[in-house]
C-alpha positions as semicolon CSV with decimal commas, in nm:
position;residue;x (nm);y (nm);z (nm)
1;M;-0,525;2,947;4,393
2;E;-0,304;2,648;4,403
3;A;-0,499;2,484;4,682
4;S;-0,833;2,541;4,491
5;T;-0,680;2,379;4,180
6;W;-0,581;2,082;4,379
7;T;-0,924;2,056;4,535
8;V;-1,101;2,071;4,196
9;G;-0,850;1,806;4,061
10;L;-0,912;1,574;4,353
11;A;-1,282;1,618;4,328
12;V;-1,276;1,526;3,958
13;V;-1,073;1,218;4,037
14;L;-1,304;1,120;4,309
15;L;-1,611;1,161;4,089
16;F;-1,444;0,964;3,814
17;I;-1,370;0,682;4,064
18;V;-1,728;0,675;4,185
19;Y;-1,855;0,682;3,821
20;C;-1,631;0,384;3,730
21;W;-1,732;0,201;4,052
22;R;-2,099;0,236;3,960
23;K;-2,044;0,133;3,597
24;F;-1,842;-0,170;3,685
25;S;-2,061;-0,300;3,967
26;Y;-2,348;-0,352;3,711
27;W;-2,316;-0,729;3,706
28;S;-2,194;-0,793;4,060
29;S;-2,486;-0,597;4,193
30;R;-2,710;-0,841;4,017
31;G;-2,523;-1,154;4,142
32;I;-2,382;-1,244;3,801
33;P;-2,010;-1,351;3,769
34;S;-1,811;-1,104;3,559
35;I;-1,472;-1,046;3,411
36;P;-1,250;-0,842;3,648
37;V;-1,223;-0,472;3,569
38;F;-0,857;-0,468;3,522
39;R;-0,866;-0,747;3,271
40;T;-1,116;-0,556;3,063
41;F;-0,878;-0,258;3,037
42;Y;-0,590;-0,483;2,970
43;I;-0,770;-0,642;2,674
44;Y;-0,855;-0,303;2,513
45;L;-0,502;-0,161;2,572
46;H;-0,351;-0,481;2,421
47;M;-0,582;-0,443;2,106
48;I;-0,464;-0,079;2,074
49;F;-0,090;-0,092;2,139
50;K;0,032;-0,454;2,118
51;R;-0,211;-0,659;1,900
52;T;-0,015;-0,988;1,935
53;K;-0,333;-1,173;2,012
54;P;-0,671;-1,141;1,837
55;F;-0,991;-1,049;2,024
56;W;-1,144;-1,385;2,001
57;Y;-0,844;-1,527;2,195
58;F;-0,957;-1,336;2,504
59;L;-1,321;-1,436;2,449
60;N;-1,211;-1,801;2,422
61;E;-1,013;-1,759;2,758
62;T;-1,305;-1,610;2,926
63;Y;-1,528;-1,886;2,803
64;H;-1,305;-2,164;2,942
65;E;-1,231;-1,987;3,269
66;N;-1,600;-1,972;3,343
67;E;-1,698;-2,338;3,304
68;G;-2,000;-2,414;3,518
69;N;-2,157;-2,076;3,441
70;N;-2,428;-2,043;3,188
71;F;-2,317;-1,686;3,127
72;V;-2,065;-1,435;3,235
73;G;-2,077;-1,053;3,257
74;A;-1,827;-0,840;3,063
75;Y;-1,777;-0,476;2,983
76;E;-1,729;-0,289;2,653
77;I;-1,544;0,001;2,814
78;F;-1,830;0,127;3,029
79;K;-2,111;-0,056;2,863
80;P;-2,232;-0,389;3,019
81;S;-2,242;-0,691;2,780
82;L;-2,315;-1,057;2,842
83;I;-2,126;-1,358;2,715
84;V;-2,367;-1,652;2,694
85;R;-2,203;-2,001;2,734
86;D;-2,500;-2,237;2,740
87;P;-2,607;-2,360;2,392
88;G;-2,975;-2,386;2,516
89;L;-2,978;-2,012;2,605
90;V;-2,815;-1,919;2,277
91;K;-3,073;-2,105;2,090
92;R;-3,360;-1,924;2,282
93;I;-3,191;-1,580;2,219
94;M;-3,124;-1,654;1,851
95;I;-3,434;-1,834;1,755
96;Q;-3,729;-1,870;2,004
97;D;-3,702;-1,532;2,173
98;F;-3,533;-1,344;1,885
99;D;-3,806;-1,086;1,872
100;H;-3,675;-0,958;2,211
101;F;-3,313;-0,948;2,097
102;S;-3,329;-0,822;1,740
103;E;-3,167;-0,482;1,815
104;R;-2,799;-0,441;1,743
105;R;-2,532;-0,175;1,754
106;T;-2,557;0,094;1,484
107;V;-2,317;0,366;1,352
108;G;-2,392;0,733;1,316
109;K;-2,598;0,870;1,038
110;S;-2,301;1,053;0,874
111;K;-2,328;1,093;0,499
112;K;-1,990;0,930;0,466
113;D;-2,126;0,613;0,637
114;E;-2,447;0,587;0,450
115;C;-2,338;0,263;0,266
116;F;-2,148;0,124;0,556
117;G;-2,436;0,178;0,791
118;E;-2,670;-0,001;0,555
119;M;-2,505;-0,348;0,612
120;L;-2,744;-0,606;0,760
121;F;-2,567;-0,641;1,095
122;L;-2,565;-0,260;1,164
123;I;-2,934;-0,185;1,119
124;N;-3,243;-0,238;1,344
125;G;-3,617;-0,270;1,364
126;S;-3,833;-0,242;1,060
127;H;-3,523;-0,132;0,864
128;W;-3,355;-0,460;0,945
129;K;-3,666;-0,660;0,855
130;G;-3,690;-0,485;0,527
131;V;-3,326;-0,555;0,422
132;R;-3,349;-0,905;0,553
133;S;-3,660;-0,971;0,341
134;I;-3,446;-0,865;0,041
135;I;-3,152;-1,077;0,121
136;S;-3,324;-1,403;0,232
137;P;-3,467;-1,492;-0,116
138;T;-3,114;-1,481;-0,274
139;F;-3,005;-1,780;-0,060
140;T;-3,260;-2,036;-0,141
141;S;-3,147;-2,360;-0,289
142;G;-3,280;-2,262;-0,622
143;R;-3,079;-1,940;-0,616
144;M;-2,762;-2,128;-0,500
145;R;-2,799;-2,351;-0,797
146;Q;-2,792;-2,052;-1,034
147;M;-2,447;-1,958;-0,890
148;Y;-2,313;-2,309;-0,877
149;H;-2,147;-2,294;-1,226
150;L;-1,956;-1,978;-1,117
151;V;-1,818;-2,152;-0,814
152;E;-1,738;-2,454;-1,018
153;E;-1,533;-2,255;-1,272
154;K;-1,316;-2,113;-0,987
155;A;-1,275;-2,459;-0,835
156;D;-1,137;-2,603;-1,154
157;A;-0,890;-2,309;-1,157
158;L;-0,787;-2,383;-0,811
159;I;-0,730;-2,760;-0,878
160;E;-0,499;-2,659;-1,160
161;R;-0,307;-2,413;-0,939
162;L;-0,268;-2,675;-0,662
163;Q;-0,137;-2,928;-0,909
164;R;0,121;-2,689;-1,038
165;H;0,206;-2,594;-0,681
166;C;0,259;-2,959;-0,572
167;E;0,499;-3,014;-0,864
168;E;0,703;-2,704;-0,773
169;K;0,707;-2,724;-0,388
170;S;0,696;-2,995;-0,112
171;F;0,440;-2,800;0,098
172;V;0,119;-2,600;0,048
173;K;0,017;-2,284;0,247
174;T;-0,343;-2,386;0,241
175;K;-0,488;-2,084;0,421
176;T;-0,319;-1,847;0,165
177;I;-0,436;-2,044;-0,141
178;Y;-0,781;-2,093;-0,014
179;A;-0,816;-1,719;0,072
180;R;-0,730;-1,642;-0,296
181;Y;-0,986;-1,908;-0,414
182;V;-1,254;-1,761;-0,191
183;M;-1,168;-1,409;-0,302
184;D;-1,215;-1,516;-0,669
185;V;-1,551;-1,682;-0,596
186;I;-1,672;-1,379;-0,393
187;G;-1,541;-1,154;-0,670
188;T;-1,745;-1,338;-0,940
189;C;-2,056;-1,410;-0,733
190;A;-2,095;-1,087;-0,532
191;F;-1,915;-0,831;-0,743
192;G;-1,943;-0,968;-1,081
193;I;-1,583;-0,937;-1,168
194;E;-1,294;-1,181;-1,273
195;C;-1,000;-1,091;-1,033
196;N;-0,792;-1,424;-1,090
197;S;-0,609;-1,382;-0,761
198;I;-0,534;-1,763;-0,753
199;N;-0,276;-1,709;-1,024
200;N;-0,180;-1,346;-0,966
201;E;-0,052;-1,272;-0,617
202;E;-0,038;-0,898;-0,693
203;E;-0,406;-0,879;-0,766
204;E;-0,545;-0,547;-0,608
205;F;-0,884;-0,711;-0,528
206;C;-0,722;-0,953;-0,292
207;K;-0,493;-0,690;-0,141
208;K;-0,790;-0,476;-0,058
209;A;-0,982;-0,753;0,090
210;S;-0,700;-0,829;0,333
211;E;-0,679;-0,470;0,434
212;L;-1,056;-0,458;0,483
213;N;-1,032;-0,753;0,736
214;A;-0,703;-0,632;0,893
215;I;-0,687;-0,506;1,251
216;S;-0,516;-0,175;1,307
217;A;-0,466;0,061;1,591
218;R;-0,682;0,324;1,423
219;G;-0,950;0,075;1,353
220;T;-0,941;-0,038;1,720
221;L;-0,981;0,318;1,836
222;R;-1,278;0,372;1,600
223;G;-1,425;0,059;1,752
224;I;-1,372;0,190;2,098
225;A;-1,537;0,521;1,991
226;L;-1,838;0,316;1,870
227;L;-1,869;0,131;2,196
228;T;-1,840;0,436;2,427
229;L;-1,986;0,738;2,242
230;P;-2,344;0,796;2,139
231;N;-2,417;0,833;1,759
232;S;-2,488;1,210;1,816
233;V;-2,136;1,260;1,943
234;L;-1,983;1,045;1,668
235;N;-2,155;1,255;1,408
236;A;-2,058;1,581;1,580
237;I;-1,673;1,499;1,588
238;G;-1,689;1,354;1,231
239;I;-1,572;1,002;1,310
240;S;-1,624;0,784;0,997
241;F;-1,625;0,402;0,980
242;T;-1,587;0,382;0,606
243;T;-1,232;0,294;0,541
244;P;-1,043;0,328;0,209
245;P;-1,072;-0,046;0,135
246;F;-1,445;-0,024;0,182
247;L;-1,460;0,273;-0,051
248;F;-1,274;0,065;-0,302
249;F;-1,528;-0,219;-0,306
250;Q;-1,807;0,048;-0,299
251;R;-1,679;0,195;-0,624
252;V;-1,644;-0,144;-0,779
253;V;-2,002;-0,245;-0,707
254;E;-2,142;0,091;-0,814
255;E;-1,953;0,062;-1,145
256;T;-2,082;-0,299;-1,185
257;I;-2,440;-0,194;-1,123
258;K;-2,415;0,058;-1,404
259;N;-2,288;-0,222;-1,647
260;R;-2,564;-0,454;-1,532
261;E;-2,827;-0,188;-1,596
262;M;-2,700;-0,174;-1,962
263;G;-2,795;-0,539;-2,006
264;V;-2,500;-0,741;-1,884
265;K;-2,613;-1,053;-1,693
266;R;-2,418;-1,326;-1,494
267;G;-2,681;-1,485;-1,272
268;D;-2,481;-1,393;-0,960
269;F;-2,565;-1,247;-0,625
270;L;-2,568;-0,892;-0,770
271;D;-2,805;-0,989;-1,045
272;L;-3,043;-1,134;-0,794
273;L;-3,066;-0,812;-0,597
274;L;-3,103;-0,615;-0,918
275;E;-3,382;-0,849;-1,024
276;Q;-3,566;-0,791;-0,694
277;R;-3,533;-0,417;-0,741
278;E;-3,672;-0,453;-1,095
279;E;-3,968;-0,644;-0,965
280;Q;-4,031;-0,371;-0,711
281;S;-4,042;-0,112;-0,991
282;N;-4,300;-0,310;-1,184
283;S;-4,622;-0,105;-1,207
284;N;-4,828;-0,426;-1,153
285;T;-4,679;-0,496;-0,808
286;K;-4,772;-0,342;-0,477
287;T;-4,560;-0,052;-0,345
288;P;-4,277;-0,219;-0,152
289;K;-4,244;-0,174;0,218
290;Y;-3,867;-0,129;0,174
291;P;-3,764;-0,005;-0,171
292;I;-3,415;-0,136;-0,270
293;K;-3,161;0,145;-0,308
294;D;-2,812;0,138;-0,458
295;S;-2,659;0,187;-0,115
296;T;-2,843;-0,132;0,008
297;I;-2,712;-0,343;-0,286
298;V;-2,357;-0,205;-0,234
299;A;-2,359;-0,269;0,148
300;Q;-2,479;-0,626;0,119
301;S;-2,228;-0,705;-0,159
302;V;-1,938;-0,581;0,066
303;L;-2,088;-0,767;0,362
304;F;-2,069;-1,075;0,156
305;L;-1,692;-1,029;0,139
306;I;-1,641;-0,919;0,501
307;V;-1,819;-1,229;0,650
308;G;-1,706;-1,477;0,388
309;H;-1,343;-1,419;0,311
310;E;-1,146;-1,503;0,620
311;T;-1,411;-1,739;0,777
312;I;-1,449;-1,972;0,486
313;A;-1,073;-1,968;0,396
314;G;-1,001;-2,061;0,766
315;T;-1,254;-2,336;0,774
316;M;-1,119;-2,487;0,460
317;A;-0,774;-2,481;0,594
318;F;-0,880;-2,661;0,910
319;V;-1,086;-2,925;0,722
320;S;-0,770;-2,991;0,502
321;Y;-0,563;-3,036;0,812
322;Y;-0,824;-3,253;0,977
323;L;-0,848;-3,486;0,689
324;A;-0,465;-3,499;0,652
325;R;-0,427;-3,609;1,018
326;N;-0,708;-3,867;0,976
327;P;-0,641;-4,071;0,658
328;H;-0,909;-4,330;0,736
329;L;-1,173;-4,043;0,735
330;Q;-1,019;-3,907;0,420
331;H;-1,057;-4,245;0,254
332;R;-1,411;-4,290;0,370
333;L;-1,508;-3,929;0,236
334;R;-1,332;-3,995;-0,095
335;Q;-1,510;-4,326;-0,131
336;E;-1,851;-4,152;-0,066
337;L;-1,770;-3,896;-0,334
338;R;-1,643;-4,159;-0,580
339;D;-1,977;-4,339;-0,544
340;I;-2,159;-4,018;-0,606
341;V;-1,956;-3,948;-0,925
342;E;-1,995;-4,311;-1,036
343;E;-2,374;-4,273;-1,001
344;H;-2,434;-3,923;-1,126
345;G;-2,134;-3,864;-1,350
346;T;-2,012;-3,561;-1,152
347;L;-2,056;-3,370;-0,829
348;T;-2,349;-3,126;-0,844
349;Y;-2,513;-2,896;-0,595
350;Q;-2,785;-3,154;-0,511
351;T;-2,542;-3,440;-0,460
352;I;-2,326;-3,236;-0,233
353;M;-2,618;-3,143;-0,017
354;E;-2,717;-3,510;0,004
355;A;-2,380;-3,649;0,089
356;P;-2,416;-3,769;0,461
357;F;-2,053;-3,814;0,553
358;L;-1,960;-3,483;0,388
359;D;-2,223;-3,323;0,594
360;A;-2,089;-3,500;0,913
361;I;-1,741;-3,353;0,851
362;F;-1,871;-2,998;0,855
363;S;-2,125;-3,052;1,124
364;G;-1,880;-3,201;1,378
365;D;-1,789;-2,866;1,530
366;E;-2,049;-2,635;1,401
367;Q;-2,330;-2,604;1,155
368;L;-2,221;-2,426;0,840
369;L;-2,433;-2,253;0,580
370;N;-2,531;-2,451;0,265
371;F;-2,337;-2,193;0,056
372;L;-2,016;-2,285;0,235
373;D;-2,059;-2,648;0,120
374;I;-2,060;-2,524;-0,233
375;F;-1,740;-2,319;-0,179
376;L;-1,576;-2,641;-0,038
377;F;-1,693;-2,892;-0,300
378;F;-1,367;-2,835;-0,494
379;L;-1,172;-2,970;-0,198
380;F;-1,330;-3,318;-0,219
381;Y;-1,329;-3,318;-0,598
382;L;-0,965;-3,260;-0,560
383;L;-0,937;-3,566;-0,343
384;I;-1,092;-3,784;-0,605
385;L;-0,872;-3,646;-0,890
386;L;-0,534;-3,646;-0,716
387;E;-0,610;-3,936;-0,464
388;V;-0,424;-3,748;-0,189
């Protein structure tokens, strides 16, 4: 009996080794350089147990270690993935040949994840095209102008906060303050609420946003399950990707939708989506290919927060540091904006979009969305007011 147990155990181990060998030879069998297998496991074990370095740190290392290669093979546990290094190839994948690369990873169809799974980066095919057709019109220049006054109000509040802070302390934690500013802007533009986190460090809205973007061992394990298990298995074992912070924002948006349907209007992102849904329900229009549901509106509003909070705050902090280290560029930028204010009386959406050196500052390392420029206009307005 004992011998047979050892035999079965040895057979299982051998089969597992063969399975791993076949899975991890995917790229080498095709002549494509790839990340060593042991390094793949090290990265995931680090993300689960240690978490002293973010995932992008390992991607950055991989990128620089493979100079000379247009792409490098990697593995998401057992699933092969490709890291593309060549900008020309990236452009082809994202633009010219996008119709061949439009599919993306999805979550299970659990009722708990109905809203979460409706976010634009988690859907595919005609469903993705339908939601994208809803979202795209809300980011035209005309729509951005409609929300400009909301951003401007928060920028004025931030300037006041920074002035008080400079009087009280000799240093400024730019990332923290910018994150609170961005939170207020997203709160007013995407959720239709006034959270005032710039002046209130205990504001629940800001705390929940930090929790939403935080990396935890449980969240990493859920991510690994998403990478390794098919949706049918995820549904069967009841794994949900909807976290308590997500549920908090879901309830906020649902409550705000009820208020808007009673006649409250702000001209923000939420209003734009509700206007489109109202147009769809108009009896004189054709039956829409993709009717807008509450879950669609909620998901895109929360997505607005997920993709905008940390990324914009981080960019603002880097730009501040860059300008502080390069006074001559700071002076040149301030002068450009002073000239604009002298000619037009103030900074507007249109003048910001047409400022060439301002555009050069943000286009130096990467192209940012127009909406990011609106978020950042306060920074340069502040340079003019305080002459820092």
